[in-house]
C-alpha positions as CSV (number, residue, x, y, z in Angstrom):
1,X,21.2,-159.7,-80.2
2,X,19.0,-156.9,-78.8
3,X,18.1,-153.6,-80.4
4,X,18.7,-150.8,-77.9
5,X,17.7,-147.8,-80.0
6,X,15.6,-146.9,-83.0
7,X,15.0,-143.8,-85.0
8,X,12.1,-144.1,-87.5
9,X,13.5,-141.7,-90.1
10,X,16.6,-139.6,-90.5
11,X,18.3,-137.7,-93.2
12,X,21.6,-137.4,-91.3
13,X,23.0,-140.9,-91.1
14,X,23.0,-141.9,-94.7
15,X,23.5,-138.8,-96.8
16,X,20.9,-138.3,-99.6
17,X,18.6,-141.0,-98.2
18,X,15.8,-141.1,-95.8
19,X,16.7,-144.0,-93.5
20,X,15.7,-145.6,-90.2
21,X,18.5,-146.0,-87.7
22,X,19.0,-149.1,-85.6
23,X,21.4,-149.0,-82.6
24,X,23.1,-152.1,-81.3
25,X,24.7,-152.4,-77.9
26,X,28.3,-152.9,-76.9
27,X,31.6,-151.5,-78.1
28,X,35.2,-152.7,-77.9
29,X,36.6,-149.2,-77.7
30,X,36.3,-146.5,-75.0
31,X,36.8,-143.3,-77.1
32,X,37.2,-140.4,-74.8
33,X,34.7,-138.2,-76.7
34,X,32.0,-140.9,-77.1
35,X,28.6,-139.5,-76.5
36,X,26.8,-142.9,-76.8
37,X,27.9,-144.0,-73.3
38,X,24.6,-145.7,-72.6
39,X,25.4,-148.3,-75.3
40,X,28.7,-149.3,-73.8
41,X,27.1,-151.1,-70.8
42,X,23.4,-151.5,-71.9
43,X,22.3,-153.8,-69.1
44,X,19.8,-151.3,-67.7
45,X,18.8,-150.0,-71.2
46,X,15.4,-151.2,-72.4
47,X,15.4,-153.3,-75.5
48,X,13.1,-152.6,-78.5
49,X,11.4,-155.7,-79.8
50,X,12.6,-156.6,-83.3
51,X,9.0,-157.1,-84.4
52,X,8.3,-153.5,-83.4
53,X,11.1,-152.2,-85.6
54,X,10.0,-154.4,-88.6
55,X,6.4,-153.3,-88.2
56,X,7.5,-149.6,-88.4
57,X,9.7,-150.3,-91.5
58,X,6.7,-152.0,-93.2
59,X,4.5,-149.0,-92.4
60,X,7.0,-146.6,-93.9
61,X,8.1,-148.9,-96.7
62,X,6.8,-146.7,-99.5
63,X,9.0,-143.7,-98.7
64,X,11.9,-145.1,-96.6
65,X,15.0,-145.6,-98.6
66,X,17.2,-147.6,-96.3
67,X,18.3,-148.7,-92.9
68,X,21.5,-147.7,-91.0
69,X,22.8,-150.1,-88.4
70,X,25.1,-148.5,-85.9
71,X,26.1,-148.8,-82.3
72,X,28.1,-149.4,-80.3
73,X,30.0,-151.6,-82.7
74,X,27.7,-153.7,-84.9
75,X,30.4,-156.2,-86.0
76,X,30.7,-157.5,-82.5
77,X,27.4,-159.3,-83.2
78,X,28.9,-161.4,-86.0
79,X,26.4,-163.8,-87.6
80,X,23.5,-162.2,-85.8
81,X,24.3,-158.9,-87.6
82,X,24.2,-160.7,-90.9
83,X,20.8,-162.2,-90.0
84,X,19.4,-158.8,-89.1
85,X,20.7,-157.3,-92.4
86,X,19.1,-160.2,-94.3
87,X,15.8,-159.6,-92.6
88,X,15.8,-155.9,-93.3
89,X,16.7,-156.4,-96.9
90,X,13.9,-158.9,-97.2
91,X,11.6,-156.0,-96.4
92,X,12.9,-154.1,-99.4
93,X,15.4,-151.7,-97.9
94,X,19.0,-151.2,-98.6
95,X,21.4,-151.3,-95.6
96,X,24.4,-149.3,-94.5
97,X,26.6,-150.4,-91.5
98,X,28.7,-148.0,-89.5
99,X,31.8,-149.6,-88.0
100,X,35.0,-148.6,-86.1
101,X,37.0,-151.0,-88.3
102,X,38.5,-153.1,-85.5
103,X,37.1,-156.4,-86.9
104,X,38.4,-156.5,-90.4
105,X,37.3,-160.0,-91.0
106,X,33.7,-158.8,-90.6
107,X,34.2,-155.7,-92.6
108,X,35.5,-158.0,-95.4
109,X,32.4,-160.1,-95.2
110,X,30.0,-157.2,-95.2
111,X,31.6,-155.7,-98.3
112,X,32.8,-158.8,-100.1
113,X,29.7,-160.9,-99.7
114,X,27.4,-158.1,-100.7
115,X,25.5,-157.8,-97.4
116,X,25.6,-154.0,-97.4
117,X,24.9,-151.3,-100.1
118,X,27.1,-148.8,-98.3
119,X,29.5,-148.7,-95.3
120,X,30.8,-146.0,-93.1
121,X,34.0,-146.3,-90.9
122,X,35.1,-144.0,-88.1
123,X,38.8,-143.2,-88.3
124,X,39.6,-142.2,-84.7
125,X,43.2,-140.8,-85.1
126,X,46.3,-141.1,-87.3
127,X,46.6,-144.7,-88.1
128,X,49.4,-145.5,-85.6
129,X,49.1,-147.6,-82.5
130,X,50.0,-144.8,-80.0
131,X,47.7,-142.3,-81.6
132,X,44.8,-144.7,-81.5
133,X,45.4,-145.7,-77.9
134,X,45.4,-142.0,-76.9
135,X,42.0,-141.4,-78.4
136,X,40.2,-144.7,-77.9
137,X,41.5,-145.6,-74.4
138,X,42.4,-149.1,-75.6
139,X,45.3,-150.9,-77.2
140,X,44.1,-151.4,-80.8
141,X,45.8,-153.7,-83.2
142,X,46.6,-151.0,-85.8
143,X,47.0,-153.6,-88.6
144,X,43.3,-154.3,-88.2
145,X,42.4,-150.7,-88.8
146,X,44.6,-150.6,-91.9
147,X,43.1,-153.8,-93.2
148,X,39.5,-152.5,-92.8
149,X,40.4,-149.2,-94.6
150,X,42.0,-151.2,-97.4
151,X,39.0,-153.4,-97.8
152,X,36.6,-150.5,-97.9
153,X,38.7,-148.5,-100.4
154,X,39.0,-151.5,-102.8
155,X,35.6,-153.1,-102.1
156,X,33.5,-151.3,-104.8
157,X,30.8,-150.4,-102.2
158,X,29.8,-146.7,-101.7
159,X,31.7,-145.6,-98.6
160,X,32.4,-142.8,-96.2
161,X,35.2,-142.4,-93.6
162,X,34.3,-140.2,-90.6
163,X,36.8,-138.3,-88.5
164,X,35.5,-136.7,-85.3
165,X,37.8,-133.7,-84.4
166,X,38.3,-132.8,-80.8
167,X,40.4,-129.9,-79.4
168,X,43.4,-131.4,-77.6
169,X,42.9,-134.9,-79.2
170,X,42.3,-134.6,-82.9
171,X,43.0,-131.4,-84.7
172,X,44.7,-130.0,-87.9
173,X,48.0,-131.8,-87.4
174,X,46.3,-135.2,-86.7
175,X,44.0,-134.7,-89.7
176,X,47.0,-134.1,-91.9
177,X,48.5,-137.3,-90.7
178,X,45.3,-139.3,-91.3
179,X,44.9,-138.1,-94.9
180,X,47.5,-140.4,-96.6
181,X,45.8,-143.5,-95.1
182,X,42.5,-142.5,-96.8
183,X,43.9,-141.7,-100.2
184,X,41.3,-142.2,-103.0
185,X,38.3,-142.4,-100.6
186,X,34.9,-141.5,-102.0
187,X,33.9,-139.3,-99.1
188,X,35.5,-138.1,-95.9
189,X,33.2,-136.5,-93.3
190,X,34.7,-134.2,-90.7
191,X,32.6,-134.1,-87.6
192,X,32.8,-131.5,-84.9
193,X,32.5,-133.3,-81.6
194,X,29.7,-132.9,-79.1
195,X,30.9,-132.2,-75.6
196,X,27.6,-133.1,-73.9
197,X,27.7,-136.5,-72.2
198,X,31.3,-137.3,-73.3
199,X,32.7,-140.5,-71.7
200,X,35.7,-138.4,-70.5
201,X,34.1,-135.9,-68.3
202,X,37.0,-133.5,-68.7
203,X,36.0,-133.0,-72.3
204,X,32.5,-131.8,-71.4
205,X,33.8,-128.2,-70.9
206,X,35.8,-128.2,-74.1
207,X,34.6,-125.9,-76.9
208,X,34.2,-127.5,-80.3
209,X,36.1,-126.0,-83.2
210,X,35.1,-122.8,-84.9
211,X,33.9,-122.9,-88.5
212,X,37.1,-121.5,-89.9
213,X,39.1,-124.2,-88.0
214,X,36.8,-126.9,-89.5
215,X,37.4,-125.4,-93.0
216,X,41.2,-125.6,-92.5
217,X,40.9,-129.3,-91.7
218,X,38.7,-129.8,-94.7
219,X,41.4,-128.2,-96.9
220,X,44.0,-130.6,-95.4
221,X,41.9,-133.5,-96.6
222,X,40.9,-132.2,-100.0
223,X,43.6,-134.0,-101.9
224,X,42.9,-137.4,-100.2
225,X,39.3,-137.9,-101.2
226,X,36.9,-137.3,-104.1
227,X,34.7,-135.4,-101.7
228,X,35.2,-133.9,-98.2
229,X,32.2,-132.6,-96.1
230,X,32.0,-130.9,-92.8
231,X,29.3,-131.7,-90.2
232,X,28.5,-130.0,-86.9
233,X,29.9,-126.6,-88.1
234,X,27.2,-124.8,-86.1
235,X,28.2,-126.3,-82.8
236,X,31.5,-124.4,-82.8
237,X,29.6,-121.1,-83.2
238,X,27.2,-121.8,-80.4
239,X,29.9,-123.1,-78.0
240,X,32.4,-120.3,-78.6
241,X,29.7,-117.8,-78.0
242,X,28.3,-119.4,-74.8
243,X,31.0,-118.2,-72.4
244,X,32.0,-121.8,-71.6
245,X,35.6,-122.2,-70.5
246,X,37.9,-123.8,-73.0
247,X,40.7,-126.3,-72.8
């Protein structure tokens, strides 16, 4: 397993913690709004030696709180992912994994066997097969998504579900339909999408939601979770004022 990206420190990926971020390659979805296209087919993407990553963690050990492993889809790496987590934890850091939930057996192992101290799952659309296919560009066994959500909700590990909202794909109506599936979640994070570098080029001219639109979607989720946060609010302001054509 190769590491294809590394951020030495970030306050964005793991809320309330200063964390390094490790990017693993490959994904089993082709989400139309994906802006990490370089990780989908990483053959020409330079790898970062694991020793270099660990050396950086050791240098920052005194003030770094944790490590976030993301992708791509980390669970595609199976046992190698567990090995990486073990090596990071041996350096004294806690670990959070970000997943799309398509491999529930690995979500169950991450949570049930105590490998992670937090987990984040992207919920792509209302949890129905047709909705997921429309957003992800793939046929997704929807029972796998439901199983991963159930494991996270009942697993006793701090967790967050993330919903990226995209005009024309995921909006207020879709958010309302997602809400029941996430009932009792600790945190739901609404993320305004980033049009730059989207896998679906037609979305690159789409204007992200305005702040008031994000607020309406947050209200639609309020009863489903202990806490609902909005991220990327400022993008809507910038994009709507830029003169870009909308969709």
